[in-house]
C-alpha positions, -999 to +999 in steps of 0.1 A: +000+000+000+014+034-010+014+062+017-002+095+007+023+121-004+013+144+025+020+117+050+054+110+035+062+147+037+052+147+073+074+117+082+103+133+063+100+164+084+093+147+117+120+120+117+150+144+122+132+160+151+124+126+167+160+116+162+172+148+178+150+142+208+169+110+214+202+129+217+208+144+252+221+179+257+255+178+273+270+204+297+305+203+313+311+228+340+349+229+348+363+248+377+400+258+378+421+247+407+392+236+428+403+211+455+386+178+464+374+191+497+361+225+486+324+216+481+299+210+509+290+176+493+327+167+494+332+177+530+338+215+531+325+231+563+336+267+555+326+271+519+288+269+513+277+253+480+240+247+483+233+244+446+261+218+440+250+200+472+215+198+458+228+187+424+247+159+441+215+150+461+197+147+428+225+129+410+258+110+414+290+118+433+321+103+417+346+100+446+375+085+426+374+108+396+407+119+381+419+148+360+455+156+353+480+174+376+480+208+359+458+230+336+469+224+300+474+187+301+441+183+320+422+202+293+439+182+266+429+150+282+393+161+286+390+172+250+406+142+234+398+113+258+436+105+260+465+108+284+483+140+274+515+122+267+498+103+239+484+133+222+501+148+191+513+184+193+524+208+166+560+203+156+561+170+175+569+189+207+558+180+242+549+214+258+545+219+295+510+229+288+497+207+260+488+222+226+464+199+209+474+193+173+448+203+147+447+167+134+437+154+168+399+148+171+381+165+200+348+157+216+335+190+202+342+178+166+326+144+173+295+160+188+292+187+160+294+159+134+265+142+153+244+173+149+251+193+181+255+230+185+288+234+202+299+262+225+330+269+246+327+296+273+357+303+295+393+293+297+408+274+267+446+270+274+452+246+245+463+271+218+496+276+201+511+311+201+512+329+167+526+364+163+509+369+130+474+362+144+452+391+156+445+371+188+481+360+193+472+323+188+470+300+158+433+297+149+436+260+140+445+253+177+417+275+192+382+265+200+367+275+166+394+254+149+388+224+172+351+218+168+333+247+186+308+268+168+311+295+194+338+307+218+338+334+244+366+334+270+403+336+277+430+319+256+451+312+286+450+314+324+440+346+342+474+350+358+501+335+381+501+360+409+478+367+438+468+401+425+466+413+389+488+443+396+516+420+409+525+411+373+527+427+338+507+399+324+472+408+313+447+383+298+426+391+268+390+379+264+380+367+229+348+362+211+355+336+185+386+350+167+382+386+178+397+403+209+368+419+228+387+428+260+424+436+253+435+435+290+416+422+320+423+444+350+399+428+374+384+393+376+355+403+398+329+401+370+341+370+352+318+344+367+287+366+362+299+372+326+303+335+318+270+326+334+252+352+313+269+338+281+261+302+291+224+309+298+222+327+265+237+298+246+213+273+262+183+296+254+194+301+218+199+263+211+170+249+231+154+234+200+184+212+190+209+191+208+237+212+222+271+207+239+282+235+263+317+235+277+317+261+305+353+263+318+355+289+346+386+308+354+378+307+391+391+298+416+425+302+400+445+332+412+441+362+408+407+356+424+376+375+417+340+377+429+312+401+423+298+425+450+271+400+459+297+374+469+328+394+478+337+392+515+308+369+523+324+335+527+340+320+558+365+306+533+379+340+525+385+353+490+388+318+477+355+308+493+339+339+478+349+327+443+337+292+449+304+303+463+298+323+432+306+293+410+280+274+430+255+302+423+264+299+386+257+262+386+224+269+401+216+293+373+225+267+347+202+241+363+174+266+368+176+275+331+174+239+320+144+233+342+126+265+330+131+255+294+119+219+300+153+205+291+164+190+325+153+155+318+172+155+285+204+171+297+235+155+313+255+180+334+290+172+347+307+194+373+343+189+381+378+206+383+408+206+361+432+196+389+437+199+427+442+232+446+472+254+439+487+254+474+520+273+474+523+294+506+560+302+497+577+300+463+583+264+456+570+256+492+606+262+504+607+268+542+627+300+536+610+310+504+593+343+497+556+344+508+534+337+478+497+325+480+479+331+513+459+301+524+426+320+521+434+324+484+437+287+476+417+255+483+419+222+501+423+186+490+403+174+520+416+141+533+440+137+504+477+142+503+493+168+479+479+195+456+481+208+420+512+198+400+520+168+423+508+132+416+497+125+452+459+120+453+453+157+460+468+167+427+447+147+403+416+134+423+389+160+420+353+164+430+328+153+403+290+155+403+269+140+375+233+151+371+206+139+347+171+137+363+154+104+355+185+088+340+211+090+368+198+077+402+194+104+427+216+106+458+241+080+446+279+077+450+304+056+432+341+051+442+349+034+408+380+048+391+368+073+365+384+102+347+380+132+325+394+110+297+362+089+299+339+118+290+348+118+253+337+082+246+307+086+270+294+116+252+300+101+218+280+070+227+251+090+241+251+113+210+254+086+184+287+101+174+317+083+158+346+076+181+377+076+159+389+041+151+422+050+135+438+059+169+439+048+205+414+065+228+423+059+265+389+068+279+360+043+284+322+048+281+307+054+315+271+051+303+264+019+323+280+033+354+260+065+352+227+045+349+236+020+376+264+034+398+258+009+427+264-022+406+289-011+379+326-014+383+352+009+368+360+001+332+397+007+339+422-019+350+446+010+358+449+047+359+483+063+352+495+094+371+517+116+349+534+148+359+538+163+325+557+135+306+569+116+338+550+085+348+550+087+386+523+063+399+497+037+389+463+029+405+445-004+401+414-009+422+422+001+458+460+000+452+483+028+442+520+021+433+543+051+435+576+050+416+609+064+429+618+099+420+642+127+431+630+157+450+632+182+422+630+162+389+644+186+362+622+169+336+589+179+351+593+216+344+572+240+363+563+216+391+599+205+397+604+234+420+580+219+446+595+204+478+581+172+493+580+155+459+608+130+465+601+093+467+631+072+478+616+038+477+590+018+457+557+025+475+523+009+477+492+025+493+458+011+500+436+040+491+405+023+504+420+024+539+445+052+535+433+079+511+459+102+526+488+080+514+505+079+548+516+042+551+537+023+526+524-013+526+547-026+498+564-051+520+531-066+531+518-070+495+547-080+472+524-097+447+503-065+443+534-044+440+547-067+412+514-065+393+513-027+394+550-024+385+542-045+354+513-022+346+537+008+349+561-009+325+534-015+300+523+021+302+558+034+297+562+012+266+528+024+252+524+060+263+560+068+270+580+086+297+604+115+301+632+093+288+613+070+264+590+076+234+560+054+237+550+032+208+514+044+210+522+082+212+510+102+182+532+124+160+516+141+130+546+163+119+571+138+106+590+111+125+587+107+163+616+123+183+643+099+194+646+093+231+668+070+252+652+037+262 
């Protein structure tokens, strides 16, 4: 039987809309230098985060969720689903802050190909400098060249000093490939600014699937908070900034609810690394005073902080929210990571994960739907400090390799004290999340298994003194390194 022409026309028009409705909207909210213990739902008593606490109560807390130890590598891992040492960079370099090669495939590219509107608001920090570019960065390595339809934010960090005036550095703010703010003199309005842009993006794209990457500059120094939040938190200036981030998250969720999008939107909130704790330069006992404690966060019960591979450097708070899909009030301690978000989003969106290259992340869809009964998809997670493999976690166990106090090959973080490991170490993170007691002698078989995992990672991913067989190089032959 032939269908009437009018009916055929109706089906032709309706089917794309029906298919689009099957694709969830995706929002990543990324804080900068937020510590594991800086949210109420992760144990903070001073900093008040009612919106994120409510988000956790309606969703899932991931309590063994890992980023990378520092900004650039962390953002590269998020965008590509790979350990940063695997990712190709222009000129076959390995920069301290990873520059993602234009031939790498980002989650934004995969989602845009799957029919999503893609927007990046906030800090990028993955671009290559270019003197001949109006923005100072190679457009092919910036958000619009890496899969995002729209970009509004900073190309780099907001600074490396406690106050803006303590340095000659001034960040720009870009809209796509145009400089709209030549020099930021105060960061007090940035969270309000980004929140307004994010709400506008959601409202404009409510009728089609969208991917929003909201990468806040806060609470990275120099700190900033609007008048509504400045001086209000018991956590000091740092707490002010975090409490305004909490407000921002509340505005995003409120907008999704008001537009009837909440039940078709996955929202992930997390941080790019642990807190930047450096009370004196390099944490040297006699060093010059640097960051006051009320200007940086806390890793809670974890050892270490940003740029170190103790738990406090890479394990970050993570909340996943999707009403009706993620069970409310749940917690999972399964090993998960920012590298898992790429394949997870691709699977949800019906996107194509590249098959011509290794992707280190794993699809977390089953875990998000049933966190109580789903184990981690990872046999191991590898802790890199830039290009140096320093530790491996498998299940409850963490193996820490030996290293000198100030490794010259880890760049910026090499100046930190307390980073030496004089013996092969094994920690039971289930019983000892603060990594206080080396139990290697009591569990030689576990130590041997994790040492083998570390060896396999070095062969595949590489290390500071070894080029991994699985590392990608798109600009000629791989560099030669000693074995």
